[in-house]
C-alpha positions as CSV (number, residue, x, y, z in Angstrom):
1,X,7.5,0.9,34.8
2,X,7.7,4.3,33.1
3,X,4.5,3.6,31.1
4,X,2.7,2.7,34.4
5,X,3.8,5.9,36.0
6,X,2.7,8.0,33.1
7,X,-0.7,6.2,33.0
8,X,-1.2,6.7,36.7
9,X,-0.4,10.4,36.5
10,X,-2.7,10.8,33.5
11,X,-5.6,9.1,35.2
12,X,-5.1,11.3,38.2
13,X,-5.1,14.5,36.0
14,X,-8.2,13.2,34.2
15,X,-9.9,12.6,37.4
16,X,-9.1,16.1,38.6
17,X,-9.9,17.8,35.3
18,X,-12.1,20.8,35.7
19,X,-15.5,20.8,34.0
20,X,-16.7,24.1,35.5
21,X,-17.4,25.6,32.1
22,X,-19.4,22.7,30.8
23,X,-22.8,21.4,32.0
24,X,-22.9,18.0,33.5
25,X,-22.4,15.3,30.9
26,X,-25.7,13.7,29.9
27,X,-25.9,9.9,29.7
28,X,-28.5,7.6,28.2
29,X,-31.6,7.0,30.3
30,X,-31.0,3.3,30.8
31,X,-28.5,0.5,30.1
32,X,-29.4,-3.1,30.3
33,X,-26.1,-4.5,31.6
34,X,-26.8,-8.0,30.4
35,X,-27.2,-6.7,26.9
36,X,-24.2,-4.3,27.2
37,X,-21.8,-7.0,28.4
38,X,-19.7,-8.8,25.8
39,X,-17.3,-7.7,23.1
40,X,-17.1,-4.2,21.7
41,X,-14.7,-3.0,18.9
42,X,-13.1,0.4,19.3
43,X,-14.2,2.2,16.2
44,X,-12.8,5.6,17.2
45,X,-11.5,7.5,20.1
46,X,-9.8,10.7,21.2
47,X,-6.3,9.4,21.1
48,X,-4.3,9.5,24.4
49,X,-1.1,7.8,25.3
50,X,-2.7,4.6,26.4
51,X,-4.4,3.9,23.1
52,X,-2.6,6.1,20.6
53,X,-1.3,4.1,17.8
54,X,-3.1,0.9,18.7
55,X,-4.8,-1.2,16.1
56,X,-7.5,-3.9,16.4
57,X,-8.6,-2.5,19.7
58,X,-11.6,-4.1,21.5
59,X,-13.1,-4.3,24.9
60,X,-14.7,-7.2,26.6
61,X,-17.0,-6.6,29.6
62,X,-17.9,-9.6,31.8
63,X,-19.9,-9.8,34.9
64,X,-18.1,-11.0,38.0
65,X,-19.5,-12.8,41.0
66,X,-18.8,-9.7,43.2
67,X,-21.2,-7.6,41.0
68,X,-18.5,-5.7,39.3
69,X,-17.4,-6.3,35.7
70,X,-14.1,-7.4,34.1
71,X,-12.9,-4.8,31.6
72,X,-10.5,-6.4,29.3
73,X,-8.8,-4.3,26.6
74,X,-7.2,-6.2,23.7
75,X,-5.1,-4.5,21.1
76,X,-2.0,-4.6,18.9
77,X,0.6,-1.9,19.2
78,X,1.4,-0.1,15.9
79,X,0.6,-2.7,13.4
80,X,-1.3,-6.0,12.7
81,X,1.9,-8.1,12.7
82,X,2.5,-7.5,16.4
83,X,1.4,-9.8,19.2
84,X,-2.0,-9.1,20.7
85,X,-1.6,-7.4,24.1
86,X,-4.1,-7.4,27.0
87,X,-4.9,-5.1,29.8
88,X,-7.2,-6.2,32.5
89,X,-9.3,-3.9,34.6
90,X,-12.4,-3.8,36.7
91,X,-15.5,-1.7,36.2
92,X,-18.5,-1.0,38.4
93,X,-21.8,0.9,38.0
94,X,-22.0,4.1,40.1
95,X,-25.5,5.1,39.0
96,X,-27.8,2.1,39.5
97,X,-30.9,4.0,38.3
98,X,-29.5,4.1,34.8
99,X,-26.5,1.8,34.7
100,X,-25.0,4.5,32.4
101,X,-22.3,5.9,34.7
102,X,-19.4,3.6,35.6
103,X,-16.0,3.7,37.2
104,X,-13.1,1.8,35.6
105,X,-9.8,0.9,37.2
106,X,-6.8,-0.6,35.4
107,X,-4.3,0.4,38.0
108,X,-5.1,0.7,41.7
109,X,-5.9,3.2,43.2
110,X,-6.7,5.2,40.1
111,X,-10.3,5.2,38.7
112,X,-11.7,6.7,35.5
113,X,-15.2,7.9,34.8
114,X,-17.0,5.9,32.0
115,X,-20.3,7.5,30.9
116,X,-22.4,5.8,28.3
117,X,-23.7,8.9,26.4
118,X,-25.2,7.2,23.3
119,X,-26.5,3.7,22.8
120,X,-28.2,1.9,19.9
121,X,-31.6,0.5,20.9
122,X,-30.3,-2.9,19.6
123,X,-26.9,-2.5,21.4
124,X,-25.0,-2.5,18.1
125,X,-23.1,0.7,18.9
126,X,-22.2,2.8,21.9
127,X,-20.8,6.2,22.6
128,X,-18.7,6.5,25.7
129,X,-17.3,9.8,27.2
130,X,-15.6,11.3,30.2
131,X,-17.1,14.3,32.0
132,X,-14.0,16.4,31.1
133,X,-14.9,15.9,27.4
134,X,-11.2,15.1,26.8
135,X,-11.8,11.3,26.3
136,X,-14.4,9.7,24.0
137,X,-15.0,6.4,22.2
138,X,-17.2,5.1,19.5
139,X,-17.7,1.3,20.1
140,X,-19.5,-1.3,18.0
141,X,-20.3,-5.0,18.0
142,X,-18.8,-5.3,14.5
143,X,-15.4,-4.0,13.5
144,X,-16.9,-1.6,10.9
145,X,-19.9,0.8,11.1
146,X,-21.7,2.7,8.4
147,X,-20.1,6.0,7.5
148,X,-23.3,8.0,7.8
149,X,-23.9,6.6,11.2
150,X,-20.4,7.5,12.2
151,X,-21.0,11.1,11.1
152,X,-24.2,11.2,13.1
153,X,-22.4,10.0,16.2
154,X,-19.7,12.6,15.8
155,X,-22.4,15.3,15.6
156,X,-23.9,13.9,18.8
157,X,-20.5,14.2,20.5
158,X,-20.4,17.9,19.4
159,X,-23.9,18.5,20.9
160,X,-22.6,17.0,24.2
161,X,-19.7,19.5,24.3
162,X,-16.9,17.3,22.9
163,X,-14.7,18.4,20.0
164,X,-15.5,15.6,17.5
165,X,-12.6,16.6,15.3
166,X,-10.4,15.1,17.9
167,X,-11.9,11.6,17.4
168,X,-9.8,9.4,15.2
169,X,-10.8,6.0,13.8
170,X,-8.9,3.0,15.1
171,X,-7.8,0.6,12.3
172,X,-9.5,-2.8,12.7
173,X,-8.2,-4.1,9.3
174,X,-4.7,-3.7,7.9
175,X,-5.8,-1.8,4.8
176,X,-7.1,1.0,7.1
177,X,-3.7,1.9,8.5
178,X,-2.6,5.3,7.2
179,X,-6.0,6.1,5.7
180,X,-7.5,9.6,6.2
181,X,-9.3,9.9,9.5
182,X,-7.5,7.0,11.1
183,X,-4.9,7.1,13.8
């Protein structure tokens, strides 16, 4: 119950976060939802209480009959020996011209902005950010991405007004735990 209360308060604060000093967050021009749906590994994020210390994180997006999407977050807490945990939320598109701006809700009535700010033409990787610039994710279809690509994505986050030094990699394999640059 305590975690739920903290999550709700954090989502509320994030939703009210001031972005007066930053220009509106740019998104990609267009997202083909059918191509975007499916499983994405969390390669890196700006750690916050809901994901800090998680390993083997991944998100699954599935279209629902009501036009919204299931947003299923799977992870292990702390190490790879722990049981896989699951959080189920719902997402919906708020900019139907681009399909790049979404709202996500894991706990009613709190919603969270989900902006797709970078996307591989082949849908192999994605950059997701929040307009406050306090939350960001690098997602990929595979549990590893090329290190040069990762550096380019961090540079792009900087260009968009994020502090890319805050992004930390999420271990997808046991040997990554404790390595430099990982949570």
